[in-house]
C-alpha positions as CSV (number, residue, x, y, z in Angstrom):
1,M,11.1,-16.7,13.8
2,D,10.9,-14.4,16.7
3,Q,7.1,-15.1,17.3
4,Y,8.0,-18.6,18.4
5,I,10.9,-17.4,20.6
6,R,9.0,-19.6,23.7
7,T,8.1,-22.4,21.4
8,P,10.4,-25.6,20.2
9,L,9.7,-24.0,16.9
10,Y,12.2,-21.1,17.6
11,L,15.6,-21.3,15.9
12,P,17.8,-18.4,16.8
13,H,19.8,-16.8,14.3
14,L,16.9,-17.7,11.5
15,K,15.3,-14.9,9.4
16,V,12.6,-16.6,7.8
17,R,12.2,-15.0,4.3
18,T,8.5,-16.4,2.8
19,E,5.5,-18.4,4.2
20,A,5.7,-21.8,4.8
21,T,5.6,-24.3,1.6
22,N,3.0,-27.3,1.8
23,L,4.1,-30.3,0.6
24,F,4.2,-34.4,0.7
25,I,8.1,-36.0,1.6
26,N,7.6,-39.9,1.4
27,D,4.1,-39.3,1.2
28,V,3.9,-37.7,4.6
29,P,2.5,-34.3,5.2
30,S,5.1,-31.4,5.5
31,Y,6.1,-27.9,5.9
32,L,8.9,-26.3,4.5
33,I,10.3,-22.8,5.9
34,H,12.8,-20.8,4.0
35,G,15.3,-18.6,5.9
36,D,18.5,-17.0,6.1
37,L,21.2,-17.1,8.4
38,D,21.5,-13.6,10.5
39,E,24.8,-13.5,11.4
40,P,27.0,-10.7,10.8
41,N,29.6,-10.4,8.1
42,Y,33.3,-11.6,8.7
43,R,35.9,-9.1,8.9
44,H,39.1,-11.1,9.7
45,C,40.0,-14.4,8.5
46,P,39.8,-17.1,11.5
47,Y,42.7,-18.7,10.0
48,C,45.7,-16.0,8.8
49,H,43.3,-12.8,10.8
50,G,43.6,-11.3,7.7
51,S,41.2,-8.2,6.7
52,T,40.9,-8.9,3.2
53,M,37.5,-10.9,2.9
54,H,35.7,-12.0,-0.1
55,L,32.1,-13.2,-0.4
56,N,32.1,-16.5,-2.4
57,G,28.6,-17.4,-3.1
58,R,25.7,-18.6,-1.0
59,R,24.8,-22.3,-0.2
60,T,21.3,-23.5,1.3
61,V,21.0,-26.6,3.1
62,R,17.8,-28.4,4.1
63,L,17.7,-29.3,7.8
64,R,15.1,-31.8,9.6
65,H,13.2,-30.2,12.4
66,I,10.6,-31.2,14.7
67,S,7.4,-33.4,14.2
68,I,4.2,-32.4,15.3
69,G,1.4,-35.0,15.2
70,K,1.5,-36.5,11.8
71,S,3.1,-33.5,10.0
72,I,7.1,-32.7,9.7
73,I,8.8,-29.4,9.7
74,Y,11.7,-29.0,7.5
75,V,14.0,-26.1,7.4
76,E,15.8,-24.3,4.4
77,V,18.4,-22.2,5.7
78,T,20.6,-20.0,3.5
79,Y,23.8,-19.2,4.3
80,K,27.0,-17.2,3.0
81,R,30.7,-18.6,1.9
82,W,33.4,-16.2,2.3
83,E,36.9,-16.5,0.8
84,C,40.3,-14.9,2.3
85,Q,42.4,-13.2,-0.4
86,D,45.8,-13.4,1.6
87,C,45.7,-17.5,2.4
88,H,42.8,-18.5,0.1
89,K,40.8,-20.6,2.5
90,A,37.2,-20.6,2.1
91,F,35.1,-21.0,5.2
92,R,31.4,-20.4,6.1
93,H,28.8,-19.0,8.7
94,R,28.4,-22.1,11.5
95,I,24.9,-22.9,11.5
96,P,23.9,-22.7,15.5
97,F,21.2,-24.6,15.7
98,R,22.3,-27.7,13.7
99,E,22.9,-31.1,15.1
100,K,26.8,-31.4,14.7
101,G,27.3,-34.6,12.2
102,H,23.5,-34.8,10.9
103,N,21.2,-32.6,8.7
104,I,18.8,-32.0,11.7
105,T,18.6,-29.6,14.2
106,S,19.4,-29.9,17.5
107,T,15.4,-29.4,19.0
108,F,15.0,-32.5,16.8
109,A,17.7,-34.1,18.4
110,K,16.4,-33.4,21.7
111,Q,13.0,-34.8,20.1
112,I,14.6,-38.2,19.5
113,E,16.3,-38.5,22.5
114,H,13.1,-37.9,24.4
115,F,11.6,-40.6,22.9
116,L,14.4,-43.0,23.5
117,S,14.9,-42.1,27.3
118,I,11.2,-42.7,27.9
119,G,11.6,-46.7,26.2
120,E,10.9,-46.5,22.8
121,T,13.3,-48.7,20.9
122,P,15.1,-46.9,17.7
123,T,12.9,-48.6,15.3
124,Q,9.8,-47.7,17.0
125,C,11.1,-44.1,17.2
126,S,12.3,-44.1,13.5
127,R,8.9,-44.9,12.5
128,K,6.8,-42.7,14.5
129,L,9.1,-39.8,13.3
130,H,9.6,-40.7,9.8
131,Y,13.3,-40.7,10.2
132,N,16.5,-42.5,9.1
133,R,16.8,-45.5,12.2
134,T,20.8,-45.7,11.7
135,T,20.8,-41.9,12.9
136,V,18.5,-42.5,15.5
137,Q,20.8,-45.4,16.6
138,H,23.7,-43.2,16.4
139,L,22.0,-40.4,18.4
140,D,20.8,-43.1,21.1
141,K,24.6,-44.2,21.5
142,K,25.3,-40.7,21.7
143,R,22.6,-40.0,24.7
144,I,23.7,-43.4,26.6
145,G,27.2,-42.8,26.2
146,K,26.5,-39.4,28.1
147,I,25.1,-41.3,30.9
148,A,27.5,-44.2,31.5
149,K,30.6,-42.4,31.0
150,D,33.3,-44.8,31.2
151,M,30.8,-47.5,32.2
152,K,32.8,-48.6,35.5
153,P,31.1,-49.7,38.4
154,R,29.3,-47.2,40.7
155,H,29.6,-48.9,43.8
156,Q,31.1,-52.1,45.4
157,S,29.8,-55.4,44.4
158,R,30.3,-58.6,46.6
159,F,28.8,-61.2,44.4
160,I,29.3,-61.1,40.5
161,C,27.7,-63.6,38.0
162,V,30.2,-64.6,34.6
163,D,28.5,-65.6,31.7
164,E,28.7,-65.9,27.9
165,F,26.2,-65.0,25.3
166,L,25.8,-65.6,21.4
167,L,26.8,-62.0,19.9
168,H,26.3,-62.8,16.4
169,K,25.8,-66.0,14.1
170,G,28.7,-68.2,13.6
171,H,30.0,-69.0,17.0
172,E,30.8,-65.8,17.9
173,Y,30.2,-65.1,21.8
174,A,30.7,-62.2,24.0
175,T,31.2,-62.1,28.1
176,V,29.1,-60.4,30.2
177,V,29.6,-59.5,34.2
178,I,26.7,-58.5,36.1
179,D,26.2,-57.7,39.9
180,Y,24.5,-60.4,41.9
181,E,22.3,-58.7,44.4
182,T,21.2,-55.5,41.9
183,G,21.4,-57.1,38.6
184,E,23.3,-54.3,36.5
185,S,25.8,-55.1,34.2
186,L,29.1,-54.4,35.1
187,F,31.2,-55.2,32.0
188,C,30.8,-56.6,28.4
189,T,33.1,-57.2,25.9
190,Q,33.5,-59.5,23.0
191,G,34.8,-63.3,23.5
192,N,34.6,-65.8,26.1
193,T,38.5,-67.0,27.2
194,Y,40.8,-66.3,29.7
195,G,41.8,-63.3,28.0
196,Q,38.3,-61.3,28.8
197,M,38.4,-62.5,32.4
198,I,41.8,-60.3,32.4
199,E,40.6,-57.6,30.5
200,F,37.5,-57.4,33.4
201,F,40.0,-57.4,35.8
202,H,41.9,-54.5,34.6
203,F,38.8,-52.7,33.6
204,V,37.2,-52.5,37.2
205,G,40.6,-52.3,39.2
206,R,42.0,-53.8,42.3
207,R,40.3,-52.0,45.1
208,F,36.9,-53.4,43.3
209,M,38.3,-56.8,42.9
210,E,39.4,-57.1,46.7
211,G,35.9,-56.5,47.6
212,V,34.2,-59.4,45.7
213,V,33.6,-62.2,47.9
214,A,32.4,-64.8,45.6
215,V,31.4,-65.5,41.7
216,S,29.0,-67.3,40.3
217,M,29.9,-69.5,36.9
218,D,29.3,-72.3,34.7
219,M,31.9,-74.7,34.3
220,N,34.2,-72.5,32.1
221,A,37.5,-73.5,32.5
222,S,39.0,-70.1,31.0
223,Y,36.8,-68.1,33.4
224,A,37.6,-70.3,36.4
225,K,41.4,-70.3,36.2
226,A,41.4,-66.6,35.8
227,F,40.0,-66.1,39.1
228,R,42.5,-68.7,40.6
229,E,45.2,-67.5,39.4
230,L,45.0,-63.7,40.0
231,W,42.3,-63.3,42.8
232,P,42.6,-66.8,44.8
233,H,40.6,-65.3,48.0
234,I,37.3,-65.1,45.9
235,R,35.1,-68.2,46.0
236,I,34.2,-70.1,42.7
237,V,30.4,-71.1,42.9
238,Y,29.6,-73.3,40.2
239,D,25.6,-72.8,39.2
240,G,23.6,-75.6,39.6
241,F,21.2,-75.3,36.6
242,H,24.3,-75.8,34.6
243,M,25.6,-78.5,35.9
244,V,22.1,-80.2,35.4
245,K,22.3,-79.1,31.9
246,N,25.6,-80.9,31.5
247,Y,24.3,-84.1,32.8
248,N,21.3,-83.6,30.4
249,D,24.0,-83.4,27.8
250,M,26.6,-85.8,28.6
251,V,24.7,-88.4,29.9
252,L,20.9,-88.4,28.7
253,T,21.3,-87.3,25.2
254,E,24.4,-89.4,25.0
255,V,22.8,-92.5,26.2
256,R,19.2,-92.2,24.4
257,R,21.1,-91.4,21.1
258,A,23.7,-94.4,21.3
259,E,20.8,-96.6,22.2
260,Q,19.1,-95.6,19.2
261,R,22.2,-96.1,16.9
262,R,22.5,-99.5,18.7
263,I,18.9,-100.5,17.8
264,L,18.9,-99.4,14.2
265,D,22.4,-101.6,13.9
266,E,20.1,-104.6,15.2
267,I,17.2,-104.0,13.0
268,E,19.7,-103.8,9.9
269,R,21.2,-106.9,11.0
270,A,18.1,-108.8,11.8
271,R,16.9,-107.4,8.1
272,I,19.8,-109.3,6.5
273,K,19.2,-112.2,8.4
274,K,15.6,-112.1,7.5
275,D,14.5,-112.5,11.4
276,L,11.1,-110.8,10.8
277,D,9.9,-111.4,14.5
278,L,13.3,-109.7,15.9
279,M,12.5,-106.9,13.6
280,K,9.0,-106.2,14.8
281,E,10.1,-106.1,18.4
282,L,13.3,-103.9,17.6
283,K,10.9,-101.8,15.6
284,Q,8.1,-101.7,18.5
285,E,11.5,-100.4,20.8
286,M,12.4,-97.8,18.5
287,R,9.1,-96.2,18.4
288,F,9.0,-95.6,22.1
289,F,12.5,-93.5,21.3
290,K,11.1,-91.4,18.8
291,N,10.5,-87.8,20.0
292,S,11.2,-88.7,23.2
293,R,14.1,-86.3,23.8
294,F,11.5,-83.4,25.4
295,L,10.3,-86.0,27.9
296,I,13.5,-87.8,29.0
297,L,15.0,-84.0,29.3
298,S,12.4,-82.6,31.2
299,N,11.5,-82.2,34.6
300,R,8.9,-84.5,36.2
301,K,6.6,-81.6,37.4
302,T,6.5,-80.1,34.1
303,L,5.3,-82.9,32.4
304,E,2.7,-83.5,35.4
305,L,1.7,-79.8,35.0
306,K,1.6,-80.2,31.3
307,D,-1.0,-83.5,31.7
308,A,-3.3,-81.6,34.0
309,S,-3.6,-78.5,31.5
310,A,-4.7,-81.1,29.0
311,A,-7.3,-82.6,31.0
312,E,-8.4,-79.4,32.2
313,H,-8.3,-78.2,28.4
314,N,-10.3,-81.2,27.0
315,R,-12.9,-80.9,29.7
316,I,-13.8,-77.6,29.0
317,L,-14.2,-78.8,25.0
318,F,-16.3,-81.6,26.3
319,E,-18.6,-79.4,28.5
320,K,-18.9,-76.8,25.7
321,Y,-19.5,-78.7,22.9
322,E,-19.8,-82.7,22.7
323,K,-22.0,-82.6,25.9
324,R,-24.5,-80.5,24.0
325,G,-24.2,-82.4,21.0
326,L,-22.2,-79.8,19.1
327,K,-19.2,-80.5,16.7
328,L,-15.6,-79.1,17.8
329,P,-15.2,-76.0,15.6
330,I,-12.4,-75.8,13.3
331,G,-9.5,-75.2,15.0
332,K,-10.4,-76.7,18.2
333,H,-9.4,-80.2,19.1
334,Y,-8.6,-82.3,22.3
335,R,-5.1,-82.4,23.8
336,K,-2.9,-85.6,24.3
337,G,-2.5,-85.8,27.8
338,R,0.0,-88.8,28.5
339,S,3.4,-87.1,28.9
340,I,4.1,-89.0,32.3
341,E,2.6,-92.5,30.7
342,R,5.0,-92.1,27.5
343,L,8.0,-91.1,29.9
344,Q,7.1,-94.4,31.7
345,E,7.0,-96.3,28.6
346,V,10.5,-95.0,27.2
347,L,12.1,-95.9,30.4
348,S,11.0,-99.1,31.1
349,S,11.7,-100.2,27.2
350,N,15.4,-99.5,28.5
351,E,17.7,-100.7,31.2
352,K,20.5,-98.2,31.1
353,L,18.6,-94.8,30.3
354,Q,16.2,-95.6,33.0
355,T,19.3,-96.1,35.5
356,C,20.7,-93.0,34.0
357,Y,17.3,-91.1,34.3
358,T,17.1,-92.1,38.2
359,L,20.6,-91.3,38.7
360,G,19.8,-87.4,37.2
361,E,16.6,-87.1,39.6
362,M,19.0,-87.9,42.4
363,L,21.7,-85.6,41.2
364,K,18.9,-82.8,41.3
365,S,17.9,-83.6,44.4
366,S,21.6,-83.8,45.9
367,L,22.2,-80.4,44.3
368,W,19.4,-78.4,45.7
369,C,20.2,-79.8,49.5
370,R,20.9,-77.2,51.7
371,D,21.8,-79.2,54.7
372,R,26.0,-79.6,54.5
373,Q,26.4,-82.9,55.7
374,Q,23.5,-84.6,54.0
375,F,25.0,-82.7,50.7
376,I,28.2,-84.6,51.1
377,D,26.6,-87.9,52.0
378,G,24.1,-87.5,49.1
379,F,27.1,-87.0,46.5
380,R,29.1,-89.9,48.1
381,M,26.3,-92.3,47.4
382,W,25.7,-91.1,43.9
383,F,29.4,-90.9,43.0
384,S,29.4,-95.0,44.0
385,M,26.0,-95.7,42.4
386,A,27.2,-94.3,39.3
387,K,30.5,-96.4,39.4
388,T,28.5,-99.3,39.9
389,T,26.9,-99.2,37.0
390,G,29.9,-99.0,34.6
391,Y,28.6,-96.7,32.1
392,D,31.4,-94.7,30.3
393,E,29.0,-91.7,29.8
394,L,28.1,-91.6,34.0
395,Q,32.3,-92.0,34.4
396,R,32.8,-89.0,32.3
397,F,30.4,-87.1,34.2
398,S,31.5,-88.0,37.6
399,N,34.9,-87.3,36.9
400,M,34.0,-83.7,36.1
401,I,32.2,-83.6,38.9
402,R,35.6,-84.7,41.1
403,R,37.5,-81.7,39.4
404,H,34.9,-79.2,40.2
405,W,34.1,-80.3,43.8
406,P,35.3,-77.4,45.7
407,G,33.2,-74.8,43.7
408,I,30.1,-77.2,44.4
409,L,30.7,-77.4,47.8
410,N,30.6,-73.4,47.7
411,R,27.1,-73.8,47.1
412,L,26.4,-74.5,50.6
413,D,28.2,-71.7,52.2
414,I,27.3,-69.0,49.3
415,P,23.8,-69.6,47.9
416,I,24.2,-67.7,44.6
417,S,23.4,-68.9,40.9
418,N,23.5,-67.6,37.5
419,G,19.8,-67.2,37.7
420,P,20.0,-63.6,37.6
421,L,22.4,-63.7,34.7
422,E,20.2,-66.3,32.8
423,G,17.4,-63.1,33.1
424,T,19.8,-60.7,31.7
425,N,20.7,-63.1,29.2
426,L,16.9,-63.1,28.1
427,L,16.9,-59.0,28.2
428,I,19.7,-59.2,25.8
429,K,18.0,-61.0,23.2
430,N,14.9,-59.1,23.2
431,I,17.1,-56.0,23.1
432,R,18.5,-57.4,19.9
433,R,15.3,-58.8,18.5
434,Q,13.4,-55.2,19.3
435,S,16.2,-53.5,17.2
436,Y,15.9,-56.2,14.3
437,G,19.7,-56.5,15.2
438,I,22.6,-54.4,16.1
439,R,26.1,-54.5,14.1
440,D,27.7,-51.8,16.4
441,D,28.8,-54.2,19.3
442,D,29.8,-50.9,21.2
443,Y,26.1,-49.8,21.1
444,F,24.7,-53.1,21.7
445,F,26.9,-53.2,25.3
446,L,25.5,-49.5,25.8
447,K,21.7,-51.0,25.6
448,I,22.7,-53.6,27.8
449,W,24.2,-51.3,30.2
450,E,21.1,-49.0,30.6
451,A,18.6,-51.9,30.4
452,T,19.8,-53.5,33.7
453,R,20.0,-50.3,35.3
454,K,16.2,-49.4,34.5
455,H,14.9,-51.9,37.3
456,P,17.4,-52.3,39.9
457,K,16.9,-55.5,41.9
458,C,17.8,-55.6,46.0
459,R,18.7,-58.9,46.3
460,Q,20.0,-60.5,50.2
461,V,22.7,-62.8,50.1
462,T,23.0,-64.6,53.8
463,C,26.3,-66.5,53.7
464,S,27.1,-69.4,56.0
465,P,30.2,-68.9,58.3
466,H,31.7,-71.6,56.6
467,Q,32.5,-69.6,53.7
468,F,36.0,-68.3,55.7
469,S,37.1,-71.7,56.1
470,A,39.6,-73.3,54.0
């Protein structure tokens, strides 16, 4: 193939015998090039260095070469096998243009790596090049591994975020740590316990951990315990979003379910007593609770925007069709814009739920207050009101907040959160979805490492002078 010496078709030490054969492989037009490996004969055994060499036949191997347009090129290489008469070991000529471990040329491997480097997923690349997806993933792992090397941080991070994400079905989780300011992934490993944090400390080293000022996390006791025991100088900042989520799960959801169970029990007792009026009243109250989970857990502003969107949608339909005397086409319908109204109905029907919902709104306002004294006064008032209600759900949540109070108070001094990490978790889900699942965890972590470095962020964190106080 000397005429292709300056083109990607050139393969060194390949002597073409005949014209290329046109054929179809898996319904794809292909060209098959036949050639011999042009290598000198062995004079000495590479094992015992003996000089008695015997030609032990010829073998042929078919290698996948590059794709040009919609056509595929294959190369059928014939090479010699040799046997040493002294040590009786067989060996053959090494094919210089063959990719190690695969029946492809090194040129085709570079073509695959090029498509992967410009943003193609392994699935898209395999479909475009008509090649096996598993091999493409193996080459992608090798490509990223050359760039990432040991995957250790390249610079010092002042603020980090720690969280877990679902790795496999069956409650198998993994821990991810990112740099808050740049969004780059610093560490990924299987598991979400105390041991994973210890592994992270050993991975990044003492010098790196000494430069960390604060860490943002949810209320994972294992993560916090590791930082308090081994690196007490690092300030733990609990994420406000997770606190609101905990309130929704521990208080609002539990109260709603308990009230629904209570109403169902009262309906059953009324049925046994044949009190039809009471049954009708209880069923009316139960009707308010039906499909109310979204209304209770959503932000009021979200519901207002939803109602406004529904009103605008209905106005457009009316102007376009009914005002002109036309019927609505199939698939077009008016939306219900009663989210705020239905929320008021649900809350007014149950005093306990309304109290917990109001305290939840107060908690959100207190969490996002930036003035230190107002923040403390707001929470002091919230604790007092929660205690006055006497509800067990609120007492349990209040006790949890008191246990984590130093980390909550650190939000005022160091304004960081797990928001960037939630974006990283969404990125992780997209990587898994686009790849149709990745079974190799090491390869998955490499993909996360690469994806978080494509578009680095530059967040500025201004800390309060109180961060240096006890």
